[in-house]
MIFIDREN-941232 format. One record per residue (C-alpha): x, z, y. Coordinates in steps of 0.02 Angstrom, whole numbers, plus 32768, in hexadecimal, padded with zeros to 4 digits. Each point is the difference from the previous one (the first is absolute). Example, Ala and Ser with C-alpha at 12.3 -4.5 7.8 and 13.67 -1.06 7.14 Angstrom:
<r east="8267" up="8186" north="7F1F"/>
<r east="8045" up="7FDF" north="80AC"/>
This chain:
<r east="7D89" up="8130" north="828D"/>
<r east="7FB9" up="7FDE" north="7F52"/>
<r east="803C" up="8034" north="7F57"/>
<r east="7FF9" up="7FA9" north="7F59"/>
<r east="8010" up="8063" north="7F5D"/>
<r east="7FF8" up="7FAE" north="7F59"/>
<r east="8048" up="8009" north="7F50"/>
<r east="805B" up="7F75" north="7FA5"/>
<r east="7FFA" up="7FEE" north="7F43"/>
<r east="807F" up="7FC9" north="7F7C"/>
<r east="803F" up="7F4E" north="8018"/>
<r east="7FDB" up="7FEE" north="80B7"/>
<r east="808D" up="7FCA" north="8079"/>
<r east="8015" up="808A" north="807F"/>
<r east="8039" up="7F9A" north="8095"/>
<r east="7F8A" up="7F71" north="7FDB"/>
<r east="7F6A" up="8074" north="7FFC"/>
<r east="8034" up="8055" north="80A6"/>
<r east="8011" up="7F5A" north="8057"/>
<r east="7F5E" up="7FC2" north="7FB4"/>
<r east="7FA4" up="8093" north="8049"/>
<r east="8052" up="7FDD" north="80AA"/>
<r east="7FC0" up="7F4A" north="7FFC"/>
<r east="7F52" up="8034" north="7FC0"/>
<r east="7FEC" up="8087" north="8084"/>
<r east="8053" up="7F9A" north="808D"/>
<r east="8079" up="808E" north="8018"/>
<r east="8067" up="7FD4" north="809A"/>
<r east="8079" up="8092" north="7FF9"/>
<r east="8013" up="808F" north="7F88"/>
<r east="8072" up="8071" north="7F9C"/>
<r east="8011" up="8047" north="7F54"/>
<r east="7FD0" up="80B6" north="8005"/>
<r east="8011" up="8026" north="7F49"/>
<r east="8026" up="7FAB" north="7F59"/>
<r east="7FF6" up="8072" north="7F6A"/>
<r east="800B" up="7FBA" north="7F54"/>
<r east="8064" up="7FA7" north="7F79"/>
<r east="804E" up="7F55" north="7FEF"/>
<r east="8029" up="7FA8" north="7F5B"/>
<r east="8066" up="7F7E" north="8057"/>
<r east="805C" up="8016" north="80A1"/>
<r east="8047" up="7F73" north="8071"/>
<r east="8067" up="8036" north="8097"/>
<r east="806B" up="7FA7" north="807E"/>
<r east="8098" up="806A" north="801F"/>
<r east="804E" up="8034" north="80AB"/>
<r east="8073" up="7F65" north="800A"/>
<r east="7F60" up="7F96" north="801D"/>
<r east="8030" up="7F88" north="7F72"/>
<r east="800B" up="805A" north="7F5C"/>
<r east="7F5C" up="8014" north="7F9F"/>
<r east="8001" up="8073" north="7F6A"/>
<r east="7F77" up="801B" north="7F7B"/>
<r east="7FDC" up="808F" north="7F89"/>
<r east="7F87" up="800E" north="7F6D"/>
<r east="7FC8" up="80A7" north="7FBC"/>
<r east="7F9D" up="8095" north="804C"/>
<r east="8027" up="802A" north="80B5"/>
<r east="7FAA" up="8080" north="806D"/>
<r east="7FEB" up="7FD6" north="80B8"/>
<r east="8054" up="808E" north="805E"/>
<r east="7FF5" up="7FBC" north="80B2"/>
<r east="7FC2" up="7F68" north="8060"/>
<r east="7FF3" up="7FCC" north="80B4"/>
<r east="7FDF" up="7F5C" north="8059"/>
<r east="7FA5" up="7F95" north="807C"/>
<r east="7F76" up="7F86" north="7FDB"/>
<r east="7FDC" up="7F69" north="8065"/>
<r east="7F97" up="7F62" north="7FE7"/>
<r east="8094" up="7F99" north="7FD0"/>
<r east="8053" up="8076" north="7F88"/>
<r east="802B" up="80B4" north="7FDB"/>
<r east="80A7" up="8057" north="8012"/>
<r east="7FFC" up="808F" north="7F83"/>
<r east="808C" up="806C" north="7FBF"/>
<r east="7FEB" up="805F" north="7F5F"/>
<r east="8060" up="807C" north="7F98"/>
<r east="7FDD" up="8018" north="7F46"/>
<r east="8046" up="8079" north="7F7C"/>
<r east="8023" up="7FDE" north="7F47"/>
<r east="7FE7" up="8074" north="7F6F"/>
<r east="80A8" up="8057" north="8020"/>
<r east="7FD6" up="801F" north="80B8"/>
<r east="8073" up="7F78" north="8040"/>
<r east="7FBE" up="7FB4" north="80A2"/>
<r east="8013" up="7F51" north="8043"/>
<r east="7FB3" up="7FB7" north="809B"/>
<r east="7FF3" up="7F63" north="8067"/>
<r east="7F8B" up="7F7C" north="804B"/>
<r east="7F64" up="7FEC" north="7F91"/>
<r east="7FEE" up="7F4E" north="7FBF"/>
<r east="7F74" up="7FA3" north="7FAF"/>
<r east="8003" up="801D" north="7F43"/>
<r east="8003" up="80BF" north="8006"/>
<r east="7F77" up="8025" north="7F82"/>
<r east="7F96" up="809D" north="7FF0"/>
<r east="8019" up="8062" north="7F5E"/>
<r east="7F86" up="808B" north="7FEC"/>
<r east="7FB6" up="8006" north="80AE"/>
<r east="8024" up="7FF3" north="80B9"/>
<r east="7FA3" up="805E" north="8087"/>
<r east="8012" up="7FA3" north="80A6"/>
<r east="7FD5" up="8044" north="80AD"/>
<r east="8016" up="7F8D" north="8094"/>
<r east="7FDF" up="8018" north="80BA"/>
<r east="7FC9" up="7F73" north="8075"/>
<r east="8019" up="7FFD" north="80B6"/>
<r east="7F7F" up="7FA1" north="8066"/>
<r east="8057" up="8005" north="80A7"/>
<r east="809C" up="7F9C" north="7FD2"/>
<r east="8035" up="7F64" north="7FA5"/>
<r east="809C" up="7FF7" north="7F94"/>
<r east="8055" up="7F5C" north="7FE9"/>
<r east="80AB" up="7FC6" north="7FCB"/>
<r east="8075" up="7F91" north="8060"/>
<r east="80AA" up="7FBF" north="7FCF"/>
<r east="808F" up="8059" north="8052"/>
<r east="80A4" up="7FA5" north="7FFE"/>
<r east="8069" up="809A" north="8012"/>
<r east="7FC2" up="8048" north="7F59"/>
<r east="7FD1" up="7F60" north="7FA5"/>
<r east="7F57" up="804C" north="7FD6"/>
<r east="7F4F" up="7FF8" north="803B"/>
<r east="7FEE" up="80A2" north="8060"/>
<r east="7F68" up="8064" north="8032"/>
<r east="7FAD" up="7FD9" north="80A7"/>
<r east="7F77" up="8074" north="803F"/>
<r east="7F7D" up="7FBF" north="807C"/>
<r east="7F75" up="8060" north="804F"/>
<r east="7F54" up="7FB9" north="7FE0"/>
<r east="7F95" up="7FDB" north="8093"/>
């Protein structure tokens, strides 16, 4: 197991930077351990799998979890506004760091995550393979 800890600065795209690190480091399987910071623009796909919503302002990241694979990441995130209202969903490209974002990822060297289309759900679903 390996860990990657880094800080993002204002204007960086949170998901794009996570996926760029995964490609750069040839990360075959991993997870989001911690995301702490602020977003100035939030783009989330909602639970129906179709609706995408966007917010501008100052939003604190209050939770995040997800899997990281060579093809793409599957990250869920919750953010709170200035009144303490919380919204969450599937993190999309275009979610932009405001003040900062501290990122901690874990990489697993003994497995490979991939995604394969599953007709019953209509989505590409996680497939875990043991590396030989």
